[in-house]
MARKOLTOR-314734 format. One record per residue (C-alpha): residue number from 1; residue in three letters; x, y, z. Coordinates in nm, 3 decimals. Each point is the difference from the previous one (the first is absolute). Layout:
# residues N
+-----+------+---------+---------+---------+
!  nr ! rest !       x !       y !       z !
+-----+------+---------+---------+---------+
! NUM !  ala !       X !       Y !       Z !
...
+-----+------+---------+---------+---------+
//
This chain:
# residues 162
+-----+------+---------+---------+---------+
!  nr ! rest !       x !       y !       z !
+-----+------+---------+---------+---------+
!   1 !  met !  13.300 !  -6.016 !  21.873 !
!   2 !  leu !   0.076 !  -0.367 !  -0.050 !
!   3 !  phe !  -0.252 !  -0.263 !   0.106 !
!   4 !  val !   0.090 !  -0.369 !   0.011 !
!   5 !  leu !  -0.098 !  -0.305 !   0.200 !
!   6 !  phe !   0.082 !  -0.351 !  -0.103 !
!   7 !  gln !  -0.211 !  -0.298 !   0.078 !
!   8 !  leu !   0.092 !  -0.346 !  -0.114 !
!   9 !  glu !  -0.291 !  -0.219 !  -0.107 !
!  10 !  gln !   0.002 !  -0.355 !  -0.121 !
!  11 !  thr !  -0.161 !  -0.020 !  -0.346 !
!  12 !  ser !   0.017 !  -0.371 !  -0.073 !
!  13 !  lys !   0.046 !  -0.320 !   0.190 !
!  14 !  ser !   0.201 !  -0.229 !  -0.215 !
!  15 !  ile !   0.184 !  -0.290 !   0.149 !
!  16 !  gly !   0.366 !   0.069 !   0.055 !
!  17 !  ser !  -0.007 !   0.370 !  -0.091 !
!  18 !  ser !  -0.181 !   0.298 !   0.138 !
!  19 !  ala !  -0.078 !   0.298 !  -0.220 !
!  20 !  his !  -0.037 !   0.329 !   0.183 !
!  21 !  met !  -0.118 !   0.342 !  -0.109 !
!  22 !  ile !   0.091 !   0.336 !   0.149 !
!  23 !  thr !  -0.277 !   0.256 !   0.029 !
!  24 !  thr !   0.031 !   0.361 !   0.104 !
!  25 !  ala !  -0.207 !   0.240 !   0.205 !
!  26 !  arg !   0.049 !   0.366 !   0.090 !
!  27 !  val !   0.166 !   0.107 !   0.323 !
!  28 !  pro !   0.171 !   0.332 !   0.078 !
!  29 !  ala !   0.368 !   0.006 !  -0.093 !
!  30 !  asp !   0.102 !   0.132 !   0.342 !
!  31 !  lys !  -0.147 !  -0.310 !   0.173 !
!  32 !  pro !   0.208 !  -0.312 !   0.035 !
!  33 !  val !  -0.089 !  -0.274 !  -0.243 !
!  34 !  arg !  -0.057 !  -0.341 !   0.146 !
!  35 !  ile !  -0.010 !  -0.297 !  -0.232 !
!  36 !  ala !  -0.199 !  -0.293 !   0.131 !
!  37 !  phe !  -0.065 !  -0.330 !  -0.168 !
!  38 !  ser !  -0.071 !  -0.357 !   0.079 !
!  39 !  leu !   0.099 !  -0.311 !  -0.186 !
!  40 !  asn !  -0.279 !  -0.200 !   0.162 !
!  41 !  glu !  -0.232 !  -0.175 !  -0.240 !
!  42 !  thr !  -0.326 !   0.196 !   0.035 !
!  43 !  pro !  -0.295 !   0.008 !  -0.238 !
!  44 !  asp !  -0.026 !   0.305 !  -0.225 !
!  45 !  asp !  -0.338 !   0.095 !   0.148 !
!  46 !  asp !   0.177 !   0.069 !   0.331 !
!  47 !  ala !   0.186 !   0.292 !  -0.155 !
!  48 !  pro !   0.076 !   0.287 !   0.241 !
!  49 !  glu !  -0.269 !   0.228 !  -0.144 !
!  50 !  asn !  -0.261 !  -0.267 !   0.076 !
!  51 !  ser !   0.127 !  -0.086 !   0.350 !
!  52 !  phe !  -0.184 !   0.300 !   0.152 !
!  53 !  pro !  -0.372 !  -0.046 !   0.054 !
!  54 !  leu !  -0.219 !   0.248 !  -0.180 !
!  55 !  ala !  -0.055 !   0.298 !   0.227 !
!  56 !  phe !  -0.335 !   0.073 !  -0.164 !
!  57 !  pro !  -0.142 !  -0.321 !  -0.150 !
!  58 !  glu !  -0.301 !   0.184 !  -0.150 !
!  59 !  leu !   0.228 !   0.221 !  -0.214 !
!  60 !  asp !   0.119 !  -0.103 !  -0.344 !
!  61 !  gln !   0.350 !  -0.143 !  -0.007 !
!  62 !  gln !   0.144 !   0.305 !  -0.179 !
!  63 !  leu !  -0.141 !   0.229 !   0.272 !
!  64 !  gln !   0.151 !  -0.194 !   0.291 !
!  65 !  pro !   0.265 !   0.187 !   0.201 !
!  66 !  leu !   0.340 !  -0.150 !  -0.074 !
!  67 !  pro !   0.188 !  -0.129 !   0.304 !
!  68 !  pro !   0.246 !   0.259 !   0.127 !
!  69 !  cys !   0.373 !  -0.026 !   0.032 !
!  70 !  his !   0.026 !  -0.011 !   0.379 !
!  71 !  asp !   0.344 !   0.160 !  -0.005 !
!  72 !  ser !  -0.129 !   0.313 !  -0.175 !
!  73 !  thr !  -0.208 !   0.254 !   0.190 !
!  74 !  glu !  -0.108 !   0.153 !  -0.331 !
!  75 !  ser !  -0.124 !  -0.341 !  -0.116 !
!  76 !  met !  -0.187 !  -0.048 !   0.327 !
!  77 !  gln !  -0.159 !   0.345 !  -0.033 !
!  78 !  val !  -0.104 !  -0.070 !  -0.359 !
!  79 !  tyr !  -0.143 !  -0.335 !   0.108 !
!  80 !  lys !  -0.198 !   0.159 !   0.285 !
!  81 !  gln !  -0.126 !   0.271 !  -0.234 !
!  82 !  his !  -0.100 !  -0.260 !  -0.259 !
!  83 !  cys !  -0.183 !  -0.198 !   0.271 !
!  84 !  lys !  -0.183 !   0.315 !   0.108 !
!  85 !  ile !  -0.097 !   0.077 !  -0.360 !
!  86 !  ala !  -0.112 !  -0.362 !  -0.048 !
!  87 !  glu !  -0.220 !   0.026 !   0.311 !
!  88 !  glu !  -0.149 !   0.328 !  -0.127 !
!  89 !  tyr !  -0.057 !  -0.160 !  -0.341 !
!  90 !  his !  -0.176 !  -0.294 !   0.166 !
!  91 !  glu !  -0.219 !   0.238 !   0.205 !
!  92 !  val !  -0.089 !   0.203 !  -0.311 !
!  93 !  lys !  -0.092 !  -0.317 !  -0.192 !
!  94 !  lys !  -0.214 !  -0.113 !   0.294 !
!  95 !  glu !  -0.170 !   0.342 !   0.014 !
!  96 !  ile !  -0.058 !  -0.007 !  -0.377 !
!  97 !  ala !  -0.163 !  -0.343 !   0.033 !
!  98 !  leu !  -0.226 !   0.127 !   0.280 !
!  99 !  leu !  -0.091 !   0.311 !  -0.201 !
! 100 !  glu !  -0.078 !  -0.210 !  -0.307 !
! 101 !  glu !  -0.227 !  -0.219 !   0.212 !
! 102 !  arg !  -0.170 !   0.312 !   0.141 !
! 103 !  lys !  -0.037 !   0.132 !  -0.357 !
! 104 !  lys !  -0.175 !  -0.323 !  -0.102 !
! 105 !  glu !  -0.234 !   0.029 !   0.299 !
! 106 !  leu !  -0.080 !   0.365 !  -0.082 !
! 107 !  ile !  -0.063 !  -0.080 !  -0.366 !
! 108 !  ala !  -0.236 !  -0.282 !   0.099 !
! 109 !  arg !  -0.178 !   0.233 !   0.242 !
! 110 !  leu !  -0.025 !   0.272 !  -0.265 !
! 111 !  glu !  -0.144 !  -0.248 !  -0.249 !
! 112 !  gln !  -0.255 !  -0.108 !   0.261 !
! 113 !  val !  -0.098 !   0.361 !   0.073 !
! 114 !  glu !  -0.028 !   0.075 !  -0.373 !
! 115 !  lys !  -0.216 !  -0.310 !  -0.046 !
! 116 !  glu !  -0.221 !   0.105 !   0.290 !
! 117 !  ser !  -0.015 !   0.353 !  -0.141 !
! 118 !  met !  -0.102 !  -0.134 !  -0.340 !
! 119 !  asp !  -0.255 !  -0.223 !   0.172 !
! 120 !  ala !  -0.134 !   0.303 !   0.188 !
! 121 !  ala !  -0.013 !   0.203 !  -0.323 !
! 122 !  gln !  -0.176 !  -0.289 !  -0.174 !
! 123 !  leu !  -0.248 !  -0.027 !   0.288 !
! 124 !  ala !  -0.061 !   0.378 !  -0.007 !
! 125 !  lys !  -0.064 !  -0.017 !  -0.375 !
! 126 !  glu !  -0.230 !  -0.297 !   0.041 !
! 127 !  tyr !  -0.183 !   0.181 !   0.284 !
! 128 !  ala !  -0.049 !   0.308 !  -0.221 !
! 129 !  glu !  -0.133 !  -0.216 !  -0.284 !
! 130 !  leu !  -0.239 !  -0.186 !   0.232 !
! 131 !  thr !  -0.117 !   0.326 !   0.158 !
! 132 !  glu !  -0.077 !   0.139 !  -0.347 !
! 133 !  glu !  -0.178 !  -0.320 !  -0.098 !
! 134 !  asn !  -0.200 !   0.014 !   0.327 !
! 135 !  arg !  -0.101 !   0.362 !  -0.070 !
! 136 !  thr !  -0.104 !  -0.094 !  -0.354 !
! 137 !  leu !  -0.201 !  -0.299 !   0.124 !
! 138 !  lys !  -0.175 !   0.211 !   0.267 !
! 139 !  leu !  -0.094 !   0.256 !  -0.265 !
! 140 !  ala !  -0.132 !  -0.278 !  -0.225 !
! 141 !  gln !  -0.191 !  -0.149 !   0.292 !
! 142 !  thr !  -0.157 !   0.341 !   0.081 !
! 143 !  gln !  -0.100 !   0.040 !  -0.365 !
! 144 !  cys !  -0.149 !  -0.349 !  -0.006 !
! 145 !  val !  -0.196 !   0.069 !   0.322 !
! 146 !  glu !  -0.136 !   0.324 !  -0.153 !
! 147 !  gln !  -0.090 !  -0.177 !  -0.324 !
! 148 !  leu !  -0.169 !  -0.280 !   0.193 !
! 149 !  glu !  -0.200 !   0.255 !   0.197 !
! 150 !  lys !  -0.111 !   0.170 !  -0.326 !
! 151 !  leu !  -0.104 !  -0.335 !  -0.142 !
! 152 !  arg !  -0.203 !  -0.082 !   0.312 !
! 153 !  ile !  -0.176 !   0.335 !  -0.023 !
! 154 !  gln !  -0.079 !  -0.060 !  -0.367 !
! 155 !  tyr !  -0.120 !  -0.352 !   0.076 !
! 156 !  gln !  -0.222 !   0.127 !   0.280 !
! 157 !  lys !  -0.145 !   0.268 !  -0.230 !
! 158 !  arg !  -0.085 !  -0.265 !  -0.257 !
! 159 !  gln !  -0.152 !  -0.219 !   0.265 !
! 160 !  gly !  -0.199 !   0.295 !   0.136 !
! 161 !  ser !  -0.122 !   0.110 !  -0.341 !
! 162 !  ser !  -0.102 !  -0.340 !  -0.110 !
+-----+------+---------+---------+---------+
//
């Protein structure tokens, strides 16, 4: 199958002579070929591929759907399919961004819960240590009270015997 389309573009703007370049694009061989060109002086940045606004400005240039050949139903179908895929791609990227944000929130929440859990474990350990220290101090206090009582009895015996 032979594919050819000619497009005449002006490549330089020199006074007195115009240099033109022929570029090709693919079209089905069974379709009529129409050659269109203009000899008007137009800036190079107004080239036909740039005359269509970007269908999806948030997409990278290389991912933009190319404008269709309006005379070709196949081209129109491919363009519509590409637009649909570009919309799906945009939706997936948006969903990925939302999921990444949710992931950050969940990680922050998990870190907070872990910190609180470590704080609770630290408090439980400190409570156990203080409880043990309290028990030890109560035992020491009981022993001191008993010893004091024994000393009072001994002191009273000395006082009574003297």
